[in-house]
C-alpha positions in Angstrom: 0.0 0.0 0.0 1.5 3.3 -1.1 0.5 6.5 0.7 1.3 10.1 -0.4 1.6 12.6 2.5 -0.3 15.2 0.5 -3.3 13.0 -0.4 -6.3 14.0 1.7 -7.8 10.5 1.2 -4.8 9.1 3.1 -4.2 11.6 5.8 -6.1 14.3 7.7 -4.7 17.8 8.2 -1.1 17.8 9.5 -0.9 19.2 13.0 2.2 20.9 14.6 3.4 20.1 18.1 6.6 21.9 19.1 8.5 22.4 22.3 6.4 25.5 22.9 4.0 23.2 24.9 6.8 23.1 27.5 8.0 26.7 27.3 10.5 26.3 24.3 10.6 28.6 21.3 11.2 26.2 18.4 8.9 26.8 15.4 7.8 24.8 12.5 5.2 24.7 9.7 3.9 22.2 7.2 3.1 23.1 3.6 2.0 21.2 0.5 3.8 21.3 -2.8 1.0 20.2 -5.1 3.2 20.2 -8.2 5.7 17.8 -6.8 3.2 16.0 -4.6 5.2 16.3 -1.4 4.7 17.6 2.1 7.3 20.2 3.4 8.1 20.1 7.1 10.3 23.1 7.9 11.3 25.4 10.8 13.9 26.0 13.3 14.8 24.1 16.5 15.9 26.2 19.5 17.4 25.0 22.7 16.3 28.1 24.6 14.0 27.6 27.6 14.8 23.9 27.8 13.4 23.4 24.3 14.7 21.4 21.5 12.1 19.7 19.3 9.6 20.3 16.5 7.1 17.7 15.3 4.1 17.2 13.0 1.5 14.4 13.1 -1.6 13.3 11.1 -4.3 10.7 11.4 -4.1 7.9 8.8 -7.5 7.7 7.2 -6.9 4.4 5.3 -6.5 1.0 6.9 -3.2 -0.7 6.4 -3.4 -4.3 5.3 -1.0 -7.0 6.6 2.5 -5.6 6.2 6.0 -6.4 7.4 8.0 -3.6 5.8 7.6 0.2 5.9 9.5 2.2 3.3 9.8 6.0 3.6 10.9 8.3 0.8 12.2 11.7 1.7 14.5 14.5 0.7 16.4 16.0 3.6 19.0 18.4 4.9 21.4 16.0 6.5 19.7 15.9 9.9 18.4 13.0 11.8 14.6 12.7 12.1 12.3 10.4 13.9 9.3 8.7 12.4 6.6 8.2 15.0 3.8 5.7 14.7 0.8 5.5 17.0 -1.9 2.9 17.6 -5.0 2.9 19.8 -3.2 0.4 22.2 -0.6 3.0 23.3 -1.2 5.4 26.1 -1.5 9.1 25.4 1.9 10.6 24.4 3.6 7.3 23.7 4.8 6.4 20.2 6.6 3.7 18.3 9.8 5.5 17.1 12.7 4.9 14.7 15.4 7.4 13.6 16.6 8.0 10.1 19.3 10.3 8.8 18.7 12.3 5.6 21.2 13.4 3.0 21.4 17.0 1.8 19.4 17.6 -1.3 19.1 13.8 -2.0 16.0 11.7 -2.2 16.5 8.7 0.0 14.6 5.6 1.0 14.5 4.3 4.5 13.1 0.8 5.2 11.9 -0.4 8.6 10.4 -3.5 10.0 8.3 -3.5 13.1 11.3 -4.6 15.1 13.1 -1.4 14.2 10.7 0.6 16.4 10.9 1.2 20.1 8.2 2.7 22.3 9.0 6.1 23.7 7.3 8.7 25.9 8.8 12.2 25.9 12.2 10.8 24.8 12.3 8.0 27.3 11.9 4.3 26.6 8.7 2.6 27.7 9.0 -1.0 29.0 6.4 -3.7 28.5 4.7 -1.8 25.6 2.5 -3.7 23.2 4.2 -5.1 20.1 3.9 -3.0 16.9 1.7 -4.3 14.1 1.7 -2.0 11.1 -2.0 -2.7 10.4 -2.9 -1.1 13.8 -1.3 2.3 13.0 -3.8 5.1 13.1 -1.4 8.2 13.3 1.9 9.0 11.7 4.3 11.8 12.6 7.8 13.2 12.3 10.1 14.8 14.8 13.4 16.6 14.7 15.2 16.9 18.1 18.4 15.4 19.5 19.9 18.9 20.1 19.9 19.6 16.4 19.7 23.4 16.8 18.9 25.7 13.9 16.9 25.5 10.7 15.6 22.2 9.3 13.7 21.2 6.2 12.5 17.8 5.0 10.4 16.9 2.0 8.1 13.9 2.7 7.3 12.1 -0.5 5.6 8.8 0.4 5.3 5.9 2.8 4.7 2.4 1.6 3.7 -0.8 3.5 4.6 -4.1 1.9 4.5 -7.8 3.0 
């Protein structure tokens, strides 16, 4: 199953959640490039006021069928990002997370199995969390953190689930 991040039949509106919820001053925005069919997630991460992250998330509106591989296609800026998957079985704020590093001005593919994800809550590992099954995913998000201060920009092209 192939999903395009800009397709309204695949995702709801993309919401922003930055460190401002905790007093930080990082900022970000999401915009759609309809001509190239990609989602732009851009902004600036600041470490001021104990900040240091910017994120976006959307609700997946289509059901994923049985899958064992997730392939993400992006064009980045050389920074490391986190893909965040959520299911109804997780507590509020928890997410299945995996990191990937982009290359400057280069479209890259990043493949993940369910075993590549760990459960995290506010940057800390969660023990005894439910096992990830891709078909249970109802929300997908992206986060830039890890003290990567300054401007960031990532183009999100597609995400594919395969057996």
